[in-house]
C-alpha positions, 0 to 999 in steps of 0.5 A, a space after each residue: 842205331 847210328 845216332 847222336 848221343 850226349 854223355 854227361 858225368 862228374 870227373 874225379 875233380 867233381 867237375 861236370 864233363 860232357 861229350 858228344 858221341 855216336 851211338 852204335 847199338 842199343 838194347 833194353 839193358 845196354 848201349 854202345 857208343 863211339 866216344 872221342 875220349 875215354 870214360 872211366 869204367 864204373 862211372 855213372 853217366 847221364 846219357 841223352 839218346 838223340 832221336 828217340 826222346 829218351 835219357 838214361 842213367 847208365 854205368 860205364 862197363 868198358 871203354 876200349 880204344 879202336 881205330 874209330 874212337 873209344 868204343 864204350 859200353 853202358 849198362 842202362 840202370 834207368 830210362 826216362 823220357 826227355 820231355 815231361 808228360 803233359 798233365 794238363 786236363 781241360 
């Protein structure tokens, strides 16, 4: 996986934070990204996974500073499609 990821969460001041990150790996249970800033371990986030039409609620499991950026690991709690299904019946 090497795609655009948008991550949103509430900071300690309860203000919404949003960053763009780069996806580096994905599985049914988790997601790894390279972020431009650190995310606090344990925080719940909304993760929009570009290119696959999915969003997830995920918890930050770790965040480690590397030469490329902040390697952040998420535990996926629940996934949702980005586009709601079309329930129109004709």
